Each structure stands twice: as structure tokens, then as C-alpha cells.
BAPATI-100311 format. One line per 5 residues: for each residue x negated, y negated, z of N, C-alpha, C. Coordinates in nm, 4 decimals. Atoms other than C-alpha are relative to their C-alpha. Last residue first. Example, Ala and Ser with C-alpha at 12.3 -4.5 7.8 and 13.67 -1.06 7.14 Angstrom:
0.0820 0.1190 -0.0060 -1.3670 0.1060 0.7140 0.0770 -0.1090 0.0730 ~ -0.0890 0.1190 0.0000 -1.2300 0.4500 0.7800 -0.0900 -0.1200 0.0000
END
This chain:
0.0474 -0.1268 -0.0238 -2.1346 1.0943 0.6013 -0.0280 0.0832 -0.1353 ~ 0.1484 0.0156 -0.0395 -2.0834 0.7205 0.5688 -0.0726 0.1291 0.0185 ~ 0.0952 0.0379 0.1061 -1.7802 0.7604 0.3633 -0.1404 -0.0135 0.0417 ~ 0.0219 -0.1074 0.1047 -1.5778 0.9546 0.6180 -0.1009 -0.0346 -0.1000 ~ 0.1375 0.0022 0.0362 -1.6143 0.6862 0.8936 -0.0374 0.1073 -0.1171
0.0781 -0.0615 -0.1296 -1.2837 0.7372 1.0641 -0.1380 0.0182 -0.0291 ~ 0.0465 -0.1361 0.0137 -1.1359 0.6665 0.7209 -0.0578 0.0654 0.1044 ~ -0.0385 -0.0416 -0.1171 -0.9674 0.3247 0.6962 -0.0001 0.1412 0.0148 ~ -0.0238 -0.1432 -0.0238 -1.1405 0.1820 0.4044 0.0158 0.0203 0.1451 ~ 0.0317 -0.0350 -0.1321 -1.0845 -0.1929 0.3257 0.0282 0.1509 0.0172
-0.0486 -0.1351 -0.0172 -1.1125 -0.2770 -0.0407 -0.0450 0.0508 0.1385 ~ 0.0779 -0.0958 -0.0809 -1.1776 -0.6449 -0.0879 0.0838 0.1318 0.0092 ~ 0.0525 -0.0946 0.0680 -1.0618 -0.8791 -0.3562 -0.0895 0.1167 0.0661 ~ -0.0649 0.0101 0.1399 -0.9965 -1.1701 -0.1080 -0.0823 0.1063 -0.0858 ~ 0.0272 -0.1440 0.0329 -1.0575 -1.2194 0.2672 0.0740 0.0314 -0.1345
0.1230 0.0063 0.0685 -1.0517 -1.5909 0.3253 -0.0530 0.1375 -0.0383 ~ -0.0015 0.0986 0.1290 -0.6845 -1.6139 0.4091 -0.1197 -0.0014 -0.0576 ~ 0.0827 -0.0626 0.1246 -0.7080 -1.2824 0.6291 -0.0123 -0.0981 -0.1225 ~ 0.1220 -0.0275 -0.0633 -0.5907 -1.4495 0.9630 -0.0944 0.0638 -0.0996 ~ 0.0950 0.1258 0.0185 -0.3022 -1.5869 0.7673 -0.1506 0.0237 0.0500
-0.0082 0.1240 -0.0867 -0.1439 -1.2441 0.7830 -0.0836 -0.1114 -0.0502 ~ -0.1069 0.0784 0.0380 -0.0795 -0.9685 0.5198 0.0211 -0.1295 0.0727 ~ 0.0109 0.0461 0.1436 -0.4359 -0.8409 0.5319 0.1350 -0.0647 -0.0504 ~ 0.1038 0.0886 0.0107 -0.4278 -0.8294 0.9213 0.0028 -0.0403 -0.1492 ~ -0.0358 0.1433 -0.0604 -0.0815 -0.6681 0.9389 -0.1079 -0.1086 -0.0163
-0.1095 0.0492 0.0907 -0.1843 -0.3921 0.7006 0.0467 -0.1357 0.0470 ~ 0.0662 0.0452 0.1241 -0.5129 -0.3335 0.8727 0.1038 -0.0646 -0.0796 ~ 0.0736 0.1255 -0.0253 -0.3385 -0.2958 1.2202 -0.0635 -0.0662 -0.1387 ~ -0.0968 0.1048 -0.0305 -0.0803 -0.0575 1.0826 -0.0810 -0.1214 0.0317 ~ -0.0034 0.0895 0.1181 -0.3227 0.1934 0.9173 0.0753 -0.1338 0.0212
0.1279 0.0346 0.0174 -0.4140 0.3991 1.2316 -0.0070 -0.1072 -0.1189 ~ 0.0355 0.1244 -0.0792 -0.0550 0.4283 1.3090 -0.1325 -0.0678 -0.0210 ~ -0.0626 0.1129 0.0723 -0.0095 0.6712 1.0139 -0.0138 -0.1305 0.0802 ~ -0.1294 -0.0006 -0.0237 -0.2569 0.9101 1.1976 0.0550 -0.1284 -0.0667 ~ -0.0751 0.1437 -0.0243 -0.5955 0.9790 1.0659 0.1501 0.0177 0.0271
-0.0763 0.0567 0.1138 -0.7495 1.3314 1.0929 0.0658 -0.1299 0.0464 ~ -0.1379 -0.0018 -0.0170 -0.9960 1.3803 1.3719 0.0725 -0.0491 -0.1351 ~ -0.0431 -0.1376 -0.0344 -1.3665 1.4066 1.4350 0.1577 0.0304 0.0000 ~ -0.0985 0.0288 -0.1118 -1.4398 1.0210 1.4317 0.0576 0.1607 0.0459 ~ 0.0841 0.0299 -0.1262 -1.7548 1.1088 1.2225 0.1064 -0.0173 0.1150
-0.0472 0.1341 -0.0627 -1.5359 1.2592 0.9511 -0.0538 -0.0251 0.1229 ~ 0.0648 0.1096 0.0922 -1.7128 1.5206 0.7130 0.0562 -0.1464 0.0664 ~ 0.1370 0.0068 -0.0022 -1.6852 1.8149 0.9612 -0.0568 -0.1202 -0.0672 ~ 0.0330 0.0554 -0.1397 -1.3153 1.7420 1.0141 -0.1576 -0.0091 -0.0064 ~ -0.0265 0.1448 -0.0080 -1.2546 1.7813 0.6386 -0.0578 -0.0481 0.1212
0.0822 0.0840 0.1181 -1.4220 2.1086 0.6123 0.0215 -0.1320 -0.0009 ~ 0.1252 0.0130 -0.0672 -1.2566 2.2298 0.9425 -0.0976 -0.0725 -0.0961 ~ -0.0158 0.1027 -0.1100 -0.9214 2.1704 0.7893 -0.1391 -0.0324 0.0579 ~ -0.0083 0.1350 0.0657 -1.0259 2.3558 0.4723 0.0252 -0.1078 0.0949 ~ 0.1295 0.0265 0.0882 -1.1457 2.6661 0.6624 0.0132 -0.1430 -0.0453
0.1235 0.0307 -0.0943 -0.8664 2.6614 0.9279 -0.1363 -0.0306 -0.0699 ~ 0.1119 -0.1093 0.0343 -0.5924 2.6464 0.6580 -0.1137 -0.0367 0.0984 ~ -0.0545 -0.1417 -0.0494 -0.2847 2.4536 0.8015 -0.0994 0.1114 -0.0182 ~ 0.0143 0.0027 -0.1599 -0.4604 2.1128 0.7685 0.0343 0.1450 0.0465 ~ 0.1592 0.0129 -0.0439 -0.5266 2.1523 0.3899 -0.0019 0.0207 0.1384
0.0454 -0.1292 0.0255 -0.1578 2.2813 0.3388 -0.1447 0.0026 0.0267 ~ -0.0343 -0.1159 -0.0914 -0.0117 1.9967 0.5338 -0.0720 0.1242 -0.0331 ~ 0.1251 -0.0716 -0.0358 -0.2152 1.7235 0.3501 0.0449 0.1265 0.1018 ~ 0.0987 -0.0223 0.1024 0.0712 1.5876 0.1432 -0.1136 0.0899 0.0282 ~ -0.0304 -0.1160 0.0516 0.3000 1.6029 0.4375 -0.0813 0.0628 -0.1198
-0.1281 0.0193 0.0488 0.0909 1.3678 0.6370 0.0423 0.1232 -0.0655 ~ -0.0908 -0.1194 -0.0282 -0.2012 1.3979 0.8652 0.1356 -0.0441 -0.0520 ~ -0.1084 0.0305 -0.0994 -0.4328 1.1380 0.7050 0.0958 0.1306 0.0127 ~ -0.0856 -0.1284 -0.0231 -0.7620 1.2035 0.5345 0.0969 -0.0371 0.1020 ~ 0.0895 -0.1383 -0.0044 -0.9161 0.8558 0.4389 0.0972 0.1037 -0.0043
-0.0094 -0.1002 -0.0984 -0.6980 0.5503 0.3480 -0.0899 0.1239 0.0010 ~ 0.0277 -0.1380 0.0363 -0.8234 0.2900 0.1173 0.0037 0.0983 0.1142 ~ 0.0416 -0.0917 -0.1155 -0.6580 -0.0427 0.1733 -0.0218 0.1434 -0.0578 ~ -0.0465 -0.1535 -0.0148 -0.6594 -0.2974 -0.0994 -0.0406 0.0637 0.1272 ~ 0.0991 -0.0902 -0.0568 -0.6923 -0.6824 -0.1335 0.0709 0.1368 0.0012
-0.0295 -0.1507 0.0523 -0.5153 -0.9589 -0.3298 -0.1172 0.0896 0.0508 ~ 0.1095 -0.1136 -0.0540 -0.5095 -1.2904 -0.1475 0.0476 0.1315 -0.0654 ~ -0.0572 -0.1390 0.0038 -0.3058 -1.5854 -0.3333 -0.1176 0.0945 0.0247 ~ -0.0154 -0.0374 -0.1364 -0.4145 -1.9407 -0.2380 0.0802 0.1232 0.0083 ~ -0.1331 0.0534 -0.0132 -0.3757 -2.0583 -0.6172 0.0508 0.0540 0.1445
-0.0167 0.1531 0.0065 -0.7449 -2.0610 -0.6593 0.1384 -0.0406 0.0131 ~ 0.0611 0.0692 -0.1217 -0.7639 -1.7043 -0.5373 0.0322 -0.1451 -0.0027 ~ -0.1045 0.0504 -0.0766 -0.5274 -1.5764 -0.8237 -0.0422 -0.0769 0.1175 ~ -0.0742 0.0934 0.0649 -0.7696 -1.5135 -1.1160 0.0952 -0.0688 0.0971 ~ 0.0774 0.0983 0.0894 -1.0550 -1.3390 -0.9619 0.0869 -0.1052 -0.0526
0.0709 0.0952 -0.0990 -0.8319 -1.1769 -0.6878 -0.0701 -0.1003 -0.0877 ~ -0.1050 0.1033 -0.0309 -0.6210 -1.0306 -0.9772 -0.0526 -0.0859 0.1074 ~ -0.0376 0.0798 0.1110 -0.9429 -0.8633 -1.1218 0.1045 -0.1173 0.0299 ~ 0.1183 0.0929 0.0053 -1.0724 -0.7292 -0.7863 0.0457 -0.1069 -0.1257 ~ 0.0198 0.1123 -0.1109 -0.7445 -0.5823 -0.7074 -0.0964 -0.0992 -0.0140
-0.1029 0.0778 0.0181 -0.7061 -0.4199 -1.0594 0.0070 -0.1099 0.1076 ~ 0.0340 0.0995 0.1008 -1.0471 -0.2774 -1.0261 0.1076 -0.1080 -0.0284 ~ 0.1119 0.0757 -0.0432 -0.9617 -0.1093 -0.7008 -0.0290 -0.1146 -0.1028 ~ -0.0553 0.0806 -0.0935 -0.6301 0.0214 -0.8374 -0.0967 -0.1000 0.0666 ~ -0.0567 0.1047 0.0800 -0.8137 0.1588 -1.1339 0.0745 -0.1099 0.0834
0.1022 0.0964 0.0472 -1.0429 0.3572 -0.9202 0.0543 -0.1178 -0.0603 ~ 0.0607 0.0761 -0.1168 -0.7367 0.4829 -0.7456 -0.1114 -0.0908 -0.0306 ~ -0.1112 0.1076 -0.0299 -0.5633 0.5686 -1.0979 -0.0392 -0.0832 0.1321 ~ 0.0033 0.1066 0.0999 -0.8767 0.7492 -1.2055 0.0951 -0.1185 0.0334 ~ 0.1308 0.0721 -0.0071 -0.9140 0.9588 -0.8965 -0.0051 -0.1240 -0.0929
-0.0031 0.0687 -0.1335 -0.5457 1.0567 -0.8969 -0.1288 -0.0831 0.0295 ~ -0.0803 0.1289 0.0147 -0.5739 1.1284 -1.2615 0.0096 -0.0689 0.1283 ~ 0.0651 0.1149 0.0739 -0.8659 1.3571 -1.2303 0.0840 -0.1296 -0.0030 ~ -0.1051 0.1022 0.0727 -0.6810 1.5656 -0.9890 -0.0674 -0.1159 -0.0535 ~ -0.1227 -0.0490 0.0265 -0.8355 1.9013 -0.8862 0.1073 -0.1018 -0.0381
-0.0025 -0.1427 0.0481 -1.1459 1.7534 -0.7333 0.1445 0.0354 -0.0197 ~ -0.1344 -0.0377 0.0111 -1.1253 1.3760 -0.6943 0.0253 0.1405 -0.0463 ~ -0.0341 -0.0481 0.1304 -1.4608 1.2190 -0.7893 0.1431 0.0511 -0.0036 ~ 0.0364 -0.1432 0.0243 -1.5140 0.9893 -0.5091 0.0534 0.0481 -0.1159 ~ 0.1266 0.0025 -0.0053 -1.4925 0.5969 -0.4587 -0.0760 0.1316 -0.0121
0.0422 0.1248 0.0801 -1.1411 0.5303 -0.5507 -0.1494 -0.0126 -0.0035 ~ 0.0515 -0.0481 0.1546 -1.0983 0.8828 -0.4337 0.0032 -0.1103 -0.1007 ~ 0.1301 -0.0377 -0.0021 -1.1240 0.7383 -0.0724 -0.0369 0.0389 -0.1374 ~ 0.0366 -0.1410 -0.0732 -0.7774 0.6056 -0.1441 -0.1663 -0.0043 -0.0021 ~ 0.0855 -0.0798 0.0962 -0.6013 0.2762 -0.3048 -0.0197 0.1433 0.0973
0.0437 -0.1058 -0.0727 -0.2986 0.1000 -0.1575 -0.0914 0.0982 -0.0970 ~ -0.0160 -0.1102 0.0873 -0.2685 -0.2428 -0.3072 -0.0549 0.1235 0.0785 ~ 0.0729 -0.1278 -0.0574 -0.1968 -0.5228 -0.0737 0.0307 0.1203 -0.0795 ~ -0.0220 -0.1370 0.0744 -0.0724 -0.8513 -0.2490 -0.1091 0.1013 0.0717 ~ 0.0864 -0.1001 -0.0179 -0.0467 -1.1721 -0.0249 0.0301 0.1299 -0.0755
-0.0526 -0.1344 0.0152 0.1116 -1.4939 -0.1244 -0.1076 0.1040 0.0408 ~ 0.0556 -0.0948 -0.1171 0.0624 -1.8644 -0.1498 0.0591 0.1390 -0.0189 ~ 0.1289 0.0328 -0.0418 0.1084 -2.1638 -0.3874 -0.0604 0.0903 0.1170 ~ -0.0205 0.0641 -0.1452 0.4868 -2.1343 -0.4312 -0.1323 -0.0285 0.0646 ~ -0.0809 0.1246 0.0002 0.4509 -2.1273 -0.8144 0.0301 -0.0455 0.1331
0.0562 0.1140 0.0636 0.1555 -1.9033 -0.8062 0.0799 -0.1154 0.0085 ~ 0.1083 0.0480 -0.0920 0.3213 -1.6668 -0.5607 -0.0780 -0.1060 -0.0528 ~ -0.0625 0.0797 -0.1080 0.6294 -1.6399 -0.7876 -0.1016 -0.0553 0.0987 ~ -0.0643 0.1239 0.0607 0.4252 -1.5457 -1.0987 0.0681 -0.0809 0.1036 ~ 0.1041 0.0983 -0.0038 0.2197 -1.2964 -0.8822 0.0514 -0.1324 -0.0566
0.0185 0.0741 -0.1226 0.5310 -1.1178 -0.7999 -0.1002 -0.1095 -0.0029 ~ -0.1184 0.0557 -0.0258 0.6117 -1.0024 -1.1542 -0.0059 -0.0953 0.1250 ~ -0.0049 0.1104 0.0970 0.2445 -0.9271 -1.2257 0.1321 -0.0903 0.0158 ~ 0.0876 0.0887 -0.0384 0.2181 -0.7179 -0.9111 0.0096 -0.1250 -0.0802 ~ -0.0652 0.0782 -0.1253 0.5300 -0.5370 -0.9973 -0.0806 -0.1096 0.0500
-0.1175 0.0636 0.0481 0.3826 -0.4437 -1.3469 0.0624 -0.0659 0.1232 ~ 0.0321 0.1272 0.0945 0.0443 -0.3789 -1.2095 0.1155 -0.0645 -0.0468 ~ 0.0546 0.1067 -0.0953 0.1713 -0.1512 -0.9126 -0.0445 -0.1289 -0.1023 ~ -0.1265 0.0522 -0.0797 0.4027 0.0450 -1.1761 -0.0713 -0.1102 0.1042 ~ -0.0506 0.0924 0.0763 0.0932 0.0888 -1.4212 0.1287 -0.0646 0.0730
0.0725 0.1029 0.0422 -0.1253 0.2336 -1.1657 0.0677 -0.0960 -0.0790 ~ 0.1135 0.0435 -0.0744 0.0030 0.5055 -0.9367 -0.0724 -0.1361 -0.0475 ~ -0.0483 0.0226 -0.1400 0.3564 0.5693 -1.0897 -0.1150 -0.0731 0.0743 ~ -0.1081 0.0913 0.0008 0.2631 0.5509 -1.4660 0.0590 -0.0556 0.1373 ~ 0.0429 0.1269 0.0415 -0.0768 0.6878 -1.4266 0.1175 -0.0948 0.0032
0.0773 0.0524 -0.0919 0.0541 0.9801 -1.2352 -0.0486 -0.1367 -0.0240 ~ -0.0974 0.0387 -0.1054 0.3364 1.0515 -1.4709 -0.0812 -0.0765 0.1186 ~ -0.0789 0.1153 0.0345 0.0920 1.0511 -1.7637 0.0931 -0.0351 0.1147 ~ 0.0702 0.1240 0.0062 -0.1842 1.2804 -1.6195 0.1023 -0.1163 -0.0129 ~ 0.0405 0.0353 -0.1481 0.0321 1.5766 -1.5220 -0.0666 -0.1472 -0.0020
-0.1259 -0.0303 -0.0730 0.2019 1.6404 -1.8685 -0.0142 -0.0496 0.1582 ~ -0.0891 0.1274 0.0055 -0.1057 1.4948 -2.0246 0.1281 0.0060 0.0713 ~ -0.0157 0.0614 0.1457 -0.3125 1.8037 -1.9070 0.0840 -0.1268 0.0094 ~ -0.0683 0.1331 -0.0190 -0.4440 1.9354 -1.5920 -0.0040 -0.0682 -0.1299 ~ -0.1597 0.0126 0.0105 -0.4703 2.2987 -1.6784 0.0449 -0.1326 0.0067
-0.0503 -0.0424 0.1352 -0.8384 2.3341 -1.7648 0.1429 -0.0038 -0.0056 ~ 0.0185 0.0996 0.1066 -0.9357 2.0829 -1.4785 0.0685 0.0737 -0.1420 ~ 0.1490 -0.0180 0.0414 -0.7737 2.2997 -1.2170 -0.0106 -0.0841 -0.1259 ~ 0.0175 -0.1123 0.0761 -0.4502 2.1526 -1.0790 -0.1524 0.0097 -0.0471 ~ 0.1180 -0.0698 -0.0058 -0.3091 1.8902 -0.8516 -0.0127 0.1278 -0.0932
-0.0317 -0.1357 0.0590 -0.0219 1.6357 -0.8841 -0.1551 0.0569 -0.0004 ~ 0.1066 -0.0889 0.0208 -0.0402 1.3451 -0.6560 0.0221 0.1275 -0.0404 ~ -0.0195 -0.1332 -0.0011 0.2259 1.0675 -0.6304 -0.1458 0.0596 -0.0366 ~ 0.0954 -0.0638 0.0881 0.2188 0.6884 -0.5340 0.0319 0.1692 0.0033 ~ -0.0442 -0.1143 0.0536 0.4253 0.4235 -0.3670 -0.1079 0.0700 -0.0870
0.0353 -0.1226 -0.0650 0.2350 0.1823 -0.1553 0.0297 0.1223 -0.0718 ~ -0.0285 -0.1011 0.1133 0.2156 -0.1439 -0.3540 -0.0542 0.1348 0.0647 ~ 0.0747 -0.1070 -0.0166 0.2600 -0.3816 -0.0587 0.0191 0.1044 -0.1263 ~ -0.0295 -0.1080 0.0594 0.3785 -0.7250 -0.1609 -0.1046 0.1100 0.0364 ~ 0.0974 -0.1086 -0.0099 0.3879 -1.0048 0.0763 0.0629 0.1171 -0.0918
0.1225 0.0328 -0.0621 0.5633 -1.3522 0.0724 -0.1193 0.1001 -0.0147 ~ 0.1115 -0.1052 -0.0064 0.8750 -1.3015 -0.1262 -0.1308 -0.0502 0.0415 ~ 0.1134 0.0243 0.0411 1.2106 -1.4994 -0.0971 -0.1102 0.1166 0.0123 ~ 0.0120 0.1527 0.0387 1.5557 -1.5396 0.0339 -0.1434 -0.0305 -0.0440 ~ 0.0935 0.0660 -0.1068 1.5602 -1.1950 0.2015 -0.0127 -0.1426 -0.0201
-0.0156 -0.0642 -0.1232 1.8548 -1.0082 0.0043 -0.0865 -0.0822 0.1182 ~ -0.1345 0.0049 -0.0354 1.8686 -1.2327 -0.2960 0.0322 0.0512 0.1287 ~ -0.0227 0.1366 -0.0226 1.4975 -1.2811 -0.3322 0.1492 -0.0146 0.0468 ~ 0.0677 0.0326 -0.1180 1.4472 -0.8983 -0.2899 0.0315 -0.1502 0.0444 ~ -0.1051 -0.0578 -0.1168 1.7197 -0.8122 -0.5514 -0.0668 -0.0513 0.1333
-0.1277 0.0743 -0.0145 1.5352 -1.0596 -0.8046 0.0914 0.0489 0.1172 ~ 0.0292 0.1273 -0.0499 1.1934 -0.9185 -0.7329 0.1402 -0.0725 0.0217 ~ 0.0453 0.0003 -0.1388 1.3034 -0.5615 -0.7555 -0.0136 -0.1512 0.0488 ~ -0.0994 -0.0382 -0.0903 1.4945 -0.6123 -1.0710 -0.0281 -0.0035 0.1345 ~ -0.0797 0.1032 0.0017 1.2140 -0.8022 -1.2441 0.1222 0.0262 0.1140
0.0644 0.1217 -0.0721 0.9765 -0.5246 -1.1615 0.1120 -0.1192 0.0295 ~ 0.0156 -0.0169 -0.1253 1.2128 -0.2391 -1.2468 -0.0721 -0.1171 0.0648 ~ -0.0660 0.1054 -0.0597 1.3163 -0.3362 -1.5920 -0.0145 0.0032 0.1475 ~ 0.0511 0.1348 0.0539 1.0739 -0.1239 -1.7748 0.0590 -0.1104 0.0814 ~ -0.0864 0.0602 0.0983 1.1300 0.1712 -1.5484 -0.0357 -0.1321 -0.0395
0.0835 -0.0023 0.1359 0.8199 0.3094 -1.3720 0.0964 -0.0616 -0.1038 ~ 0.1080 0.0970 -0.0062 0.9323 0.2135 -1.0173 -0.0630 -0.0146 -0.1439 ~ 0.1244 -0.0689 0.0638 1.2522 0.4189 -1.0641 -0.1023 -0.0969 -0.0194 ~ 0.0528 0.0322 0.1343 1.5007 0.2404 -0.8296 -0.1221 0.0778 -0.0420 ~ 0.0372 -0.1271 0.0577 1.6977 0.2846 -0.5104 -0.0337 -0.0482 -0.1496
-0.0428 -0.0141 0.1499 1.6879 -0.0595 -0.3561 -0.0420 0.1272 -0.0494 ~ 0.0585 -0.1076 0.0935 1.6607 -0.1029 0.0266 0.0627 -0.0096 -0.1202 ~ -0.0746 -0.0260 0.1248 1.6923 -0.4018 0.2572 -0.0565 0.1089 -0.0904 ~ 0.0530 -0.1078 0.0781 1.5812 -0.4464 0.6195 0.0968 0.0080 -0.1271 ~ -0.0826 -0.0385 0.0865 1.6079 -0.7584 0.8464 -0.0698 0.0942 -0.0972
0.0056 0.0591 0.1363 1.3959 -0.7867 1.1429 0.0975 0.0544 -0.0827 ~ -0.0629 0.1226 0.0051 1.4507 -0.7383 1.5220 -0.0085 -0.0672 -0.1433 ~ 0.1088 0.0910 -0.0152 1.1916 -0.4619 1.5660 0.0608 -0.1368 -0.0060 ~ 0.0354 -0.0143 -0.1388 1.4825 -0.2166 1.6003 -0.1024 -0.0959 0.0475 ~ -0.1108 0.0765 -0.0647 1.5935 -0.3529 1.2531 -0.0202 0.0073 0.1574
0.0257 0.1514 0.0468 1.2743 -0.2246 1.1049 0.0940 -0.0865 0.0792 ~ 0.1290 0.0590 -0.0428 1.2861 0.1100 1.2890 -0.0140 -0.1486 -0.0223 ~ -0.0203 0.0053 -0.1421 1.6579 0.1774 1.2353 -0.1211 -0.0675 0.0566 ~ -0.0929 0.1065 -0.0265 1.6226 0.0798 0.8567 0.0021 -0.0093 0.1551 ~ 0.0852 0.1311 0.0183 1.3228 0.3122 0.8369 0.0687 -0.1080 0.0329
0.1025 0.0205 -0.0906 1.5204 0.6122 0.9948 -0.0789 -0.1302 -0.0126 ~ -0.0204 0.1055 -0.0806 1.8210 0.5789 0.7875 -0.1072 -0.0333 0.0820 ~ -0.1144 -0.0282 -0.0828 1.8020 0.9272 0.6565 0.0585 -0.1208 0.0844 ~ 0.0266 -0.1100 -0.0984 1.5761 0.8267 0.3598 0.1318 0.0193 0.0932 ~ -0.0169 0.0570 -0.1436 1.6642 0.6522 0.0450 -0.0408 0.1006 0.0947
-0.1046 -0.0556 -0.0862 1.5256 0.7851 -0.2820 -0.0160 -0.0740 0.1195 ~ -0.0718 -0.0937 0.0756 1.3258 0.6517 -0.5759 0.1119 0.0615 0.0849 ~ 0.0532 -0.1247 0.0108 1.1933 0.3528 -0.3720 0.1005 0.1028 -0.0810 ~ -0.0296 -0.0691 0.1382 1.2173 -0.0139 -0.3448 -0.0511 0.1331 0.0076 ~ 0.0626 -0.1230 0.0246 1.1877 -0.1344 0.0336 0.0592 0.0587 -0.1486
-0.0746 -0.0630 0.1228 1.2497 -0.4834 0.1332 -0.0613 0.1074 -0.0576 ~ 0.0569 -0.1136 0.0780 1.1191 -0.5785 0.4797 0.0922 0.0401 -0.1014 ~ -0.1064 -0.0728 0.0634 1.1617 -0.8857 0.6889 -0.0602 0.0889 -0.0967 ~ -0.0509 0.0298 0.1316 0.8393 -0.9872 0.8660 0.1220 0.0801 -0.0278 ~ -0.0890 0.1024 0.0316 0.7648 -1.0429 1.2234 0.0629 -0.0217 -0.1229
0.0690 0.1261 -0.0018 0.4529 -0.8543 1.3251 0.0969 -0.1166 -0.0253 ~ 0.0377 0.0424 -0.1477 0.6656 -0.5618 1.4337 -0.0726 -0.1224 -0.0043 ~ -0.1160 0.0260 -0.0784 0.8373 -0.5684 1.0912 -0.0528 -0.0438 0.1384 ~ -0.0452 0.1424 0.0485 0.5049 -0.5739 0.9017 0.1231 -0.0522 0.0804 ~ 0.1034 0.0863 -0.0429 0.3810 -0.2602 1.0964 0.0396 -0.1466 -0.0328
-0.0262 0.0212 -0.1540 0.7240 -0.0952 1.0465 -0.1074 -0.0997 0.0539 ~ -0.1029 0.0665 -0.0162 0.6850 -0.1261 0.6785 0.0229 -0.0335 0.1405 ~ 0.0220 0.1248 0.0327 0.3342 -0.0126 0.6627 0.1191 -0.0840 0.0112 ~ 0.0844 0.0610 -0.0963 0.4107 0.2912 0.8717 -0.0328 -0.1412 -0.0421 ~ -0.0991 0.0392 -0.1207 0.7090 0.3786 0.6477 -0.0917 -0.0684 0.1044
-0.0797 0.1014 0.0258 0.4632 0.3697 0.3540 0.0959 -0.0523 0.1039 ~ 0.0784 0.1180 -0.0414 0.2310 0.6163 0.5127 0.0827 -0.1431 -0.0237 ~ 0.1415 -0.0026 -0.0277 0.4975 0.8726 0.4926 -0.0700 -0.1230 0.0449 ~ 0.0488 -0.1171 -0.0202 0.8468 0.7592 0.3622 -0.1608 -0.0078 0.0318 ~ -0.0870 -0.0620 -0.0985 1.0626 0.4438 0.3690 -0.0520 0.1497 0.0155
0.0321 0.0381 -0.1433 0.8096 0.2101 0.2272 0.0959 0.0671 0.0942 ~ 0.0098 -0.1287 -0.0781 0.7826 0.3763 -0.1224 0.0082 -0.0191 0.1623 ~ -0.0397 -0.1030 0.0960 0.7090 0.0196 -0.2467 -0.0134 0.1390 0.0657 ~ 0.0967 -0.1247 -0.0135 0.6739 -0.2252 0.0394 0.0750 0.1033 -0.0914 ~ -0.0240 -0.1192 0.0758 0.8071 -0.5770 -0.0338 -0.0837 0.1197 0.0299
0.1061 -0.0997 0.0503 0.7614 -0.8320 0.2388 0.0713 0.1115 -0.0666 ~ -0.0774 -0.1003 0.0858 0.9423 -1.1497 0.3443 -0.0968 0.0910 -0.0764 ~ 0.0467 -0.0554 0.1308 0.7579 -1.3694 0.6025 0.1085 0.1072 -0.0491 ~ -0.0622 0.0816 0.1153 0.9500 -1.5748 0.8677 -0.0420 0.0539 -0.1376 ~ -0.1254 0.0554 -0.0101 0.7175 -1.4501 1.1479 0.0534 -0.0824 -0.1231
-0.0648 -0.0030 0.1362 0.4214 -1.2621 1.0150 0.1452 -0.0655 -0.0023 ~ -0.1511 -0.0164 0.0063 0.2044 -1.3254 1.3144 0.0554 -0.0182 -0.1489 ~ -0.0256 -0.1316 0.0375 -0.1800 -1.2767 1.2784 0.1614 0.0321 -0.0078 ~ 0.0288 -0.0323 0.1525 -0.2510 -1.6331 1.2608 0.0278 0.1246 -0.0297 ~ -0.1304 0.0125 0.0875 -0.0443 -1.6826 1.5838 -0.0564 0.0225 -0.1384
-0.0481 -0.1380 0.0440 -0.3602 -1.5262 1.7537 0.1299 -0.0131 -0.0650 ~ -0.0996 -0.0490 -0.0974 -0.4963 -1.8773 1.7374 0.0470 0.1386 -0.0386 ~ -0.0368 -0.1610 0.0023 -0.7995 -2.0334 1.5824 0.1051 0.0320 0.1064 ~ -0.1329 -0.0187 0.0411 -0.7743 -2.4246 1.5737 0.0469 0.1557 -0.0001 ~ -0.0744 0.0335 -0.1043 -1.0986 -2.4694 1.7817 0.1517 0.0136 -0.0354
0.0128 -0.1247 -0.0754 -1.2992 -2.2766 1.5034 0.1099 -0.0339 0.1322 ~ 0.1011 0.0236 -0.1130 -1.2124 -2.5594 1.2788 0.0262 0.1244 0.0856 ~ -0.0569 0.0010 -0.1356 -0.9924 -2.4530 0.9730 -0.1286 -0.0057 0.0931
END
């Protein structure tokens, strides 16, 4: 593309169809709304529906919204999700692998009963759905896969070896898929959120000692808000990022530099 052809229209997602796993809660809801505000229709597969808030937000942005209640770890989930999305929205252009769980315990107590479900939800499910969607993207010669990693893709992950392991795995999966899919005009990237004010971090934020410990490590001096992730999501889902591939974008207020 010649520099004279650059336009802000490259950031538009008008006419795109996006799958956002777990896109009706927490940070996932922000991903769904960001894509909708940029012009995409949104399909949300999740284990439970919300109170209608996500549908209201997406449809309030003038876009279509479809929901599928599904166990993402089920063997038939990937093809079911893809088929249902194609039926509801007419195709797929963007996949955001957002759904995840985090179980915490001391190393002595963190056994396979905690490890296995985290690997299933956080790593195997994104791979399986990514595999199903990638086949469609190769056939159509375009597509965007955005995997949600974490700062614990770079750190140890105290009290949750499985969370750290799966997020390291997500970054490796992102690079591996980029290496194979880039030639098909498919971009595969990841977003690694830092410390965000969500339900998962309520306990940490409510304790003055642990709250200050986090803030002392963040140059921005504050916890992230869900809205802080929306611009990165739109960028990686849009044509503006067509030459960005295999990259993990940290959105962390500078946490990793300190």
C-alpha cells in the first residue's frame, strides 16, 4: 500500500463478523463492544448468558448480536460454534479467544484437579476453535485471530502454575499459527492485559497492602479499565494491522518495564 492510500477507514470493521469467546462478561464484553463500535457483527459463545447487557450494547451500536450457550471444552464445540456463527452472521472474519479461568492455590495443593480444567479452557479450547476457524480463513484468503494472553506469559505466576503455563502456551500458539498462516493473509496476534479492575482482582484491590503492591509496580499508577483494551482490539482486528503478525501486544500501563 502506498502511503498516499492510507486512510482512517483502515480501522473500520464495517461488514466484518467476529466470534468473541466469553464475550458477554468481564474483559470479553469490552472486546465485543469495541468490535461492534468499529462496525462488526458479534457472535458470543459462552458457558452462560448474561442479563442481556451485551446484546443491548452491541445492538445499541447498530450491529447484530448472536449468542450460543456452549461448553468450549466439548469435542464438538469448535465446529458447532463455527457453523452457528456462519448461519447467524453469514461468515467469520475475526476470532477473539477471550474465555479463560484462573484457579489459585499454594504449590503443594495445586494438583491435576486444578491443572486439567485450566489447560482445557485456557489453551486447548483456543487451539481447537482456532484450528476450525483457520480452515475457513485459509479458504477465503483473509482473517484475524486475536488470542488473549496475560502478563503471566512473561512472568512466573505465583499460586497458579497452570495459568502461567497456559498463557505462555497461548503466546507460543500465536507465533506458531502466524508462521503457517501469514502466507494466506491471515494475521494471528495476542493481547496481554496487565492488572485490570475486574471481578477476578476484587480481592487484591480491596486489600490495601496488595493493592499498593500492584500500583507500585505500574508506572501509570493505576489499575487498567476494560476500556483500555478496546483500541488494541480494534487495531488488531482491522486492516490497519495487516502487517502485524505473531506479536503479543502488552496493555499494562508499563508494568513490564519496572
